[in-house]
C-alpha positions as CSV (number, residue, x, y, z in Angstrom):
1,X,-226.6,-176.9,15.3
2,X,-228.8,-179.4,17.1
3,X,-232.5,-178.7,16.4
4,X,-235.0,-181.2,17.5
5,X,-238.7,-181.5,17.1
6,X,-239.1,-179.5,20.3
7,X,-238.2,-176.3,18.5
8,X,-239.8,-177.0,15.1
9,X,-243.4,-176.2,14.2
10,X,-244.5,-179.2,12.1
11,X,-247.0,-177.2,10.1
12,X,-244.6,-174.4,9.0
13,X,-241.2,-176.0,9.4
14,X,-240.2,-173.0,11.4
15,X,-237.9,-173.1,14.4
16,X,-239.2,-171.1,17.4
17,X,-236.6,-169.6,19.8
18,X,-239.0,-167.3,21.6
19,X,-237.0,-167.4,24.9
20,X,-233.8,-166.1,23.2
21,X,-232.6,-162.6,22.7
22,X,-233.4,-161.8,19.0
23,X,-230.1,-159.9,18.5
24,X,-228.0,-162.8,19.8
25,X,-229.9,-165.2,17.5
26,X,-229.2,-162.8,14.5
27,X,-225.5,-162.8,15.5
28,X,-225.5,-166.6,15.8
29,X,-226.8,-166.9,12.2
30,X,-224.4,-164.2,11.1
31,X,-221.6,-166.4,12.6
32,X,-222.9,-169.4,10.6
33,X,-222.3,-167.5,7.4
34,X,-219.3,-165.4,8.1
35,X,-217.4,-167.2,11.0
36,X,-217.5,-164.2,13.3
37,X,-220.1,-161.8,14.9
38,X,-219.9,-158.1,15.5
39,X,-219.1,-156.4,18.7
40,X,-221.9,-154.2,20.1
41,X,-221.8,-150.5,19.8
42,X,-222.0,-149.3,23.4
43,X,-222.4,-146.1,25.2
44,X,-219.2,-144.4,26.2
45,X,-218.0,-145.9,29.5
46,X,-220.2,-149.0,29.1
47,X,-218.8,-150.4,26.0
48,X,-216.5,-152.9,27.7
49,X,-219.3,-154.3,29.8
50,X,-221.6,-154.6,26.8
51,X,-219.0,-156.5,24.8
52,X,-218.3,-158.9,27.7
53,X,-222.0,-159.5,28.2
54,X,-222.5,-160.2,24.5
55,X,-219.6,-162.7,24.4
56,X,-221.2,-164.4,27.5
57,X,-224.6,-164.4,25.8
58,X,-223.2,-165.9,22.6
59,X,-221.3,-168.5,24.6
60,X,-224.6,-169.5,26.3
61,X,-226.3,-169.8,23.0
62,X,-223.5,-171.9,21.6
63,X,-223.7,-174.3,24.5
64,X,-227.5,-174.5,24.4
65,X,-227.6,-175.3,20.7
66,X,-224.3,-177.3,20.7
67,X,-222.5,-175.1,18.2
68,X,-218.8,-176.1,18.9
69,X,-217.3,-173.6,16.5
70,X,-219.2,-170.7,18.1
71,X,-218.2,-172.0,21.6
72,X,-214.5,-171.9,20.6
73,X,-214.8,-168.5,18.8
74,X,-216.7,-166.9,21.7
75,X,-214.2,-168.3,24.3
76,X,-211.3,-166.8,22.3
77,X,-213.1,-163.4,21.8
78,X,-214.0,-163.2,25.5
79,X,-210.4,-163.9,26.6
80,X,-209.1,-161.4,24.1
81,X,-211.6,-158.7,25.2
82,X,-210.9,-159.1,28.9
83,X,-207.2,-158.5,28.3
84,X,-208.2,-155.0,26.8
85,X,-210.9,-153.8,29.2
86,X,-210.4,-151.9,32.5
87,X,-210.0,-153.8,35.7
88,X,-213.3,-152.6,37.1
89,X,-215.1,-153.6,33.9
90,X,-213.4,-157.0,34.1
91,X,-214.6,-157.5,37.6
92,X,-218.1,-156.7,36.6
93,X,-218.1,-159.7,34.2
94,X,-217.1,-162.3,36.7
95,X,-220.6,-163.1,38.0
96,X,-222.1,-163.5,34.5
97,X,-219.1,-165.7,33.5
98,X,-219.7,-167.9,36.5
99,X,-223.3,-168.5,35.4
100,X,-222.2,-170.2,32.1
101,X,-221.8,-173.6,33.8
102,X,-219.4,-175.4,36.1
103,X,-217.2,-176.7,33.2
104,X,-217.2,-173.4,31.3
105,X,-213.8,-172.2,30.1
106,X,-215.0,-168.7,30.8
107,X,-214.6,-169.4,34.5
108,X,-211.0,-170.4,34.0
109,X,-210.4,-167.3,31.9
110,X,-211.6,-164.9,34.6
111,X,-209.5,-166.7,37.3
112,X,-206.5,-166.4,35.0
113,X,-207.2,-162.8,34.2
114,X,-207.4,-162.0,37.9
115,X,-203.8,-163.3,38.2
116,X,-202.7,-161.0,35.3
117,X,-204.3,-158.1,37.2
118,X,-202.9,-159.2,40.6
119,X,-201.0,-156.0,41.4
120,X,-204.1,-153.8,41.0
121,X,-206.4,-156.3,42.8
122,X,-204.1,-156.3,45.8
123,X,-203.5,-152.6,46.0
124,X,-204.7,-151.5,49.5
125,X,-207.7,-149.2,49.5
126,X,-208.3,-149.5,45.7
127,X,-211.7,-149.8,44.3
128,X,-210.7,-152.9,42.3
129,X,-209.6,-154.6,45.5
130,X,-212.9,-153.8,47.2
131,X,-214.9,-155.1,44.2
132,X,-212.6,-158.2,43.9
133,X,-213.1,-159.3,47.6
134,X,-216.8,-158.4,47.4
135,X,-217.2,-160.6,44.4
136,X,-215.6,-163.5,46.2
137,X,-218.1,-163.0,49.1
138,X,-221.0,-163.0,46.7
139,X,-219.7,-165.9,44.6
140,X,-218.2,-168.5,46.9
141,X,-217.4,-170.8,43.9
142,X,-215.2,-168.0,42.5
143,X,-213.5,-167.7,45.8
144,X,-212.9,-171.5,45.7
145,X,-211.5,-171.3,42.2
146,X,-209.2,-168.4,43.2
147,X,-208.1,-170.4,46.3
148,X,-207.3,-173.5,44.2
149,X,-205.4,-171.5,41.6
150,X,-203.5,-169.0,43.8
151,X,-203.6,-169.8,47.4
152,X,-201.4,-172.8,47.1
153,X,-198.8,-170.7,45.2
154,X,-199.1,-168.0,48.0
155,X,-198.7,-170.6,50.7
156,X,-195.6,-171.8,48.9
157,X,-194.1,-168.3,48.9
158,X,-195.0,-167.8,52.5
159,X,-193.3,-171.1,53.4
160,X,-190.5,-170.8,50.9
161,X,-191.8,-173.6,48.7
162,X,-192.9,-171.6,45.6
163,X,-193.5,-173.6,42.5
164,X,-191.7,-172.6,39.3
165,X,-194.7,-172.8,36.9
166,X,-196.2,-169.5,38.2
167,X,-194.9,-166.1,37.2
168,X,-193.3,-163.9,39.8
169,X,-196.5,-161.7,39.8
170,X,-198.7,-164.8,40.2
171,X,-196.6,-166.0,43.1
172,X,-196.7,-162.5,44.7
173,X,-200.5,-162.4,44.1
174,X,-200.8,-165.9,45.7
175,X,-198.8,-164.7,48.7
176,X,-200.9,-161.6,49.1
177,X,-204.1,-163.6,48.5
178,X,-203.0,-166.2,51.1
179,X,-202.2,-163.5,53.7
180,X,-205.5,-161.6,53.1
181,X,-207.7,-164.7,53.3
182,X,-205.9,-165.9,56.4
183,X,-206.4,-162.5,58.1
184,X,-210.1,-162.1,57.0
185,X,-212.1,-165.1,58.2
186,X,-215.3,-163.7,56.7
187,X,-214.5,-165.4,53.4
188,X,-216.6,-168.6,53.4
189,X,-214.0,-171.0,52.1
190,X,-211.3,-170.0,54.6
191,X,-213.8,-170.0,57.4
192,X,-214.7,-173.6,56.4
193,X,-211.1,-174.7,56.1
194,X,-209.8,-173.1,59.3
195,X,-212.9,-173.2,61.4
């Protein structure tokens, strides 16, 4: 952990982290000794969101204090957790994941997870679809990342030029994503590109 004189009180040799969540700090120190941290005990129905937010908070601490092992562990735990949670809970974590920094692997994880959940995200009239497109409207950078990852694959399907590295579901998702964004010019990236 990188600790500089900025954090240390010279008279007591204590490190002050007053702007941090005390529970996350306890978990970080627990990680130093044990190599893992505990998942929060949440309220029924809110457990997945609480776990996701804890992983994101721990990732932010790991970045701030330059704890590489914690960054890696948190990234793996976040990815593993997203694979288990509901689609609506997954969608509720995207915004927080996007505030972890431009180069954050958590961003890539949520974009990849969207591809895994492509059938549900593209089901007409579904709550997940509504939240998914609303999230892209709120977070244009997420829309851009989705565009870069899936739109090209979808355009390839539409034009008969699909790449082989995507799965069939991802190519289908890309095709639906391409068609949806072409039909709805309210999405900022498409409006910029086609305007």
